[in-house]
C-alpha positions as CSV (number, residue, x, y, z in Angstrom):
1,F,-175.4,253.0,-122.4
2,R,-173.3,251.0,-126.1
3,D,-177.0,251.2,-128.1
4,A,-177.1,255.0,-127.5
5,H,-173.7,255.6,-128.7
6,H,-174.5,253.1,-132.2
7,I,-177.5,254.7,-132.4
8,V,-175.5,259.0,-132.5
9,G,-172.6,256.8,-134.8
10,R,-176.2,256.0,-137.1
11,V,-177.5,259.0,-136.5
12,V,-174.0,260.9,-138.1
13,R,-173.8,258.6,-140.9
14,I,-177.3,259.5,-141.7
15,A,-176.4,263.0,-141.6
16,G,-173.3,262.9,-143.4
17,S,-174.8,260.8,-146.3
18,E,-177.6,263.3,-146.8
19,K,-175.3,266.1,-146.4
20,L,-177.2,268.0,-143.1
21,A,-175.7,270.3,-140.5
22,A,-176.5,269.5,-137.0
23,H,-178.9,271.9,-136.7
24,Q,-181.0,269.9,-139.1
25,I,-180.2,266.4,-137.1
26,S,-184.2,265.7,-136.5
27,V,-186.4,264.2,-134.0
28,R,-187.0,261.9,-137.6
29,H,-182.7,260.9,-137.6
30,V,-182.8,259.7,-134.6
31,S,-185.7,257.4,-134.4
32,E,-184.5,256.3,-137.8
33,A,-180.9,255.3,-136.5
34,A,-182.2,253.9,-133.7
35,K,-184.2,251.8,-136.2
36,D,-182.1,250.7,-137.7
37,I,-179.8,249.5,-134.4
38,L,-182.2,248.9,-132.0
39,G,-185.1,246.9,-134.4
40,H,-187.5,249.2,-133.7
41,A,-187.7,252.7,-133.1
42,P,-188.4,254.1,-129.6
43,D,-191.0,256.2,-128.7
44,F,-188.7,259.8,-128.4
45,D,-189.7,262.5,-126.9
46,P,-189.4,264.7,-129.2
47,G,-189.0,267.5,-126.8
48,K,-186.1,265.8,-125.3
49,I,-184.3,264.8,-128.3
50,A,-184.6,268.1,-129.3
51,M,-182.6,269.6,-126.2
52,A,-180.4,266.7,-126.9
53,L,-179.7,268.9,-130.6
54,D,-179.1,272.1,-129.0
55,P,-176.1,273.0,-128.6
56,E,-177.0,276.2,-126.6
57,M,-179.1,273.4,-124.6
58,V,-176.6,270.5,-124.0
59,L,-174.1,273.2,-122.3
60,E,-176.5,274.8,-120.2
61,S,-177.4,271.6,-118.4
62,R,-173.0,270.9,-117.3
63,I,-173.3,272.3,-114.2
64,D,-170.2,270.8,-112.1
65,T,-167.2,272.7,-112.1
66,G,-164.9,273.1,-115.3
67,S,-168.0,272.8,-117.2
68,P,-168.9,274.7,-120.9
69,S,-171.5,275.9,-119.1
70,R,-172.5,279.5,-119.7
71,A,-171.6,280.6,-115.9
72,D,-168.6,278.3,-115.8
73,T,-166.8,279.7,-119.0
74,T,-167.4,283.4,-118.4
75,T,-166.1,283.2,-115.2
76,L,-163.4,280.6,-116.6
77,R,-162.5,284.4,-119.5
78,R,-162.9,286.8,-116.7
79,D,-160.7,284.8,-114.6
80,A,-158.1,284.6,-118.0
81,G,-158.7,288.2,-118.1
82,A,-157.4,289.4,-115.5
83,Q,-154.2,287.6,-115.1
84,L,-153.3,288.0,-119.1
85,Q,-153.2,292.1,-118.1
86,A,-151.3,291.1,-114.9
87,D,-149.0,289.3,-117.3
88,Q,-149.3,292.4,-119.3
89,A,-148.2,294.7,-117.3
90,Q,-145.5,293.2,-115.6
91,F,-143.7,293.2,-118.7
92,Q,-144.0,296.7,-119.5
């Protein structure tokens, strides 16, 4: 867990030094960071790394109530919109 956080921090520093946007981070950057932190580059699954770097996939993987998944945020927006309309009607 701690190593993972150090690796992510190193990826962010690499991306910053290379002036990369988040969507430009690749498996190569994660492997380079892991090698810097662990002393070797683990055999990462490129597909899993790509999924972990994809904001849409990360959001969709959050399935707990109140999570930022598309389904939950759609429900929250709908409920908030209905409440806003009710509140506005009360003051008109």
